[in-house]
N, C-alpha and C positions, 0 to 999 in steps of 0.2 A: 835616468831615474824616473823622470816624468813619463817617458814612454812606457816604462814598466808599470807604473801606477795606472795609466790609462788602459793598458792591456788587461790588467787585473780587473779593473772596474767594468770593462766591456764584457769580460768573461762572466763576472757575477751577474750582470744584466741578462746575458744569454741563458745562464743556468736558471735564473728566476723565471724567465719567460717559458722555458721548457717545462719547468715544474708546474706552472699555472696551467699550461695546456694539458699536461698529463692528468692533473687533478680534475680538470673540467671534463675530460673524456671519461675518467673513472666515475665521476659523479653522475654523468648522464646514463651510465649503465646500471646504477643502483636505483632501486625502487623505493620511493618514499614510504614510510610506515603508514602515512595517511592515504596513500594511493596504492593498494595492493596490486600485484600483477594479476590482471584478470585472466580467467580461463578462456579458451577459444570460444568464439561465438557458436552456439549450438542451435539457435532458434528457440522460440518459446511457443510451441503448439499448445492447444487448449489442454491436452492431457498433461503436459509438463507444467503448465501453469497450476493446475489443480494438484499435481504432485507436490509442488513447492508449498502451496497454501495449506494442503493437508498435513504436510510434515510440520509446519509451524503450529497448526492448530493442535496437533498431537503433543508437541513439545511444550506448549505454553498456553495459558488461558488469560483472559482479561487483557489488561494493558500490557502485560509481559509479551503478548504477541507482537507488539510494535517493534521491540528490540530484537525479538527472534526473527522477524522478517528482515530487518536490517542485516542481521548476520547471514541469513540465507542468500540475500541478493548481493552482498558486498563484494563477493569474488566473481560475480558474473560479468561477462563482457558487456560494455555499455550498450551495444545494440540489443542485447537480450534484456537488459533492464528496461530499455525503452519499449520493447515489445511486450514485456510483462505489464507495464503501465497501460499500454493500449488494450490488452486483454481485460485488465481490471475495469477500465472505463466502459468497454463493451458489455460486461456483465452488470455494471451499474445501470446502464441504460435498459438492459433486458429486465431488470428487477424494478423498473420505474412503472409500477402498476398500482391501480387503486386497491386491488385485493391485498397487496402487501402493505399499502398505506393503512388499510383498515386494521390489519394485524398490529402494526406499529402503534396505531391510535389506541387500541385496546390495551396493549402491553404498557404503554407510557402514560395512559390516562389523558391522551391528547397528542398531537403531532404537528410540528411546523415543517416548513420546507427544509430547513437545515437539519432538523432532527431526523427527517426521513432519509436524508443523504447519509447521515451517520449510521442510521439503522441498516441501510443497504450495505454500507462498508462492513459493519459487524457481521451481517449475514454472509457475505463473501468470505470473511475471515474464518467462518465456521467450517468451511470445506464444501466439497462438491455435493455430497449426499444431502446435507442440511439445506443447501441452496436450492437444489433441484426439487427436493420435497416441498420446500416452502413455495416455490413458484407454482407447483401443481396443486398444493393445498396449504395456504398460509396458516390454517389452524393447526398444522402439524408442529408448529413452533411451540405449542403447549408442552411438548415433550422435550424441548431443548432449553428453554429459558428457565433459569433457576428461580424458585419462589422468592428468595430473599434478595435477588439481584436483578430485577428487571431493568434498572438504570444502566446496567452493563451493556445493554443492546444499543445504547446511544453514546458510548464512551470511547469509541475507537476512531475518532475523526482522523488522527495522525497516521493511522495505518495506511490509509489511501495515498498519503503523500510520501511514503518512504522511498519509492523508486525515483520520484522527482528530486527529492533531497539528496539521494546518493549520487545521481548524475551530476548535480551541481557541486557537491562537496568533493567527489573523487575525480571527476573528469572535466569540471567547469563547462558543463554541457547542459543545454536546455532541451526539453522535449520538442521534437519536430512535429509539424502538423497542428491541426486545431482540435484534435480529440474527438472529431466526429460531430454530428448534429445532435443536440440535446433537445428532446421533445419539450414542448411548453406545458403539456399536461400529461399525467400518468395515463397509461393505457387501461382500457376497460371501463367498468361502470363505477361511478362514484355513488356511495351510499349515504343516506341520511345519517348523520353522526349523533343523533339524539339518543340512540340506544337500541331500539327493537331490531333494526336492520343489521346492526353490528352483532348483536347477540345471535341472530339467526345465521349469519355468515361465519362467525368465529365462535361457536358455542364453547369449545374447550378453553380457549384463551379467555373468553368472557368469564367463565366459571372461576378461573384462577386469578385474574387480574382486575376485573371491573368491579372493584369495591367502591361504593360511593359514586357521586356524579362524575362524569367524564369532563375533562377540562376543554 
C-alpha cells in the first residue's frame, strides 16, 4: 500500500513539473499587451522620418500630436525608434539658429533656453514643409502660428521624448550614444532684442504678435 501511495505521489509531481514547463514555454511565445510584436526593422531615412511626422501632424494638432506620435512609433522595431530619435536630435541641432530664436522671441514675447528648445520641438512636429520654410525664412511662421494660440508653439516638450519613453517602456532599453555634439550658441547673428532689429528681421511676425513691450 505504501509503495502505491509513493508511486502515485511521484506521478503527481512529474505531471505538475511537466505542466509548469509547458505553461512556461507557451507564455514565452505570447506577446505581452504592453509590448506589442514590433514590425521588422526598416531603417529610418530622413524621408521616412518626415513621412511619420507629417502623418502625425495631419492627424492631430496641439498636444494631441504627442499621443499620435506614440501610436505611430509603438509598433516600430526598437532599432528604428532609436534612429527616429537620432534624426529628431539632428533636426533640433540644425534649427539651433539665432534667426529662429528671433522668431520665437517675437511670437512668445521673449524666449529662454528651455522655451527655445520647446519651440524647435513644435517646429519639427509641424512637418517638413513648415520646418524647411522656417529655416529659410523664419518670418514664414506668420502664416502658420494661430492668432489666438501663440503659446502652442512652446507646449510640446513631451513630443521630443516619445521615442525615449517608448524604448524604456516597451523594451527596457536606453538610447545608445551621446546624441551628438550640442553647440553652445545658436548659429548665425544675434540681434538686439530691444525692438527695431527684430521688427526689421521678422516684419510679419512682429505685426501679428509684438503688441506691447517684449519680455
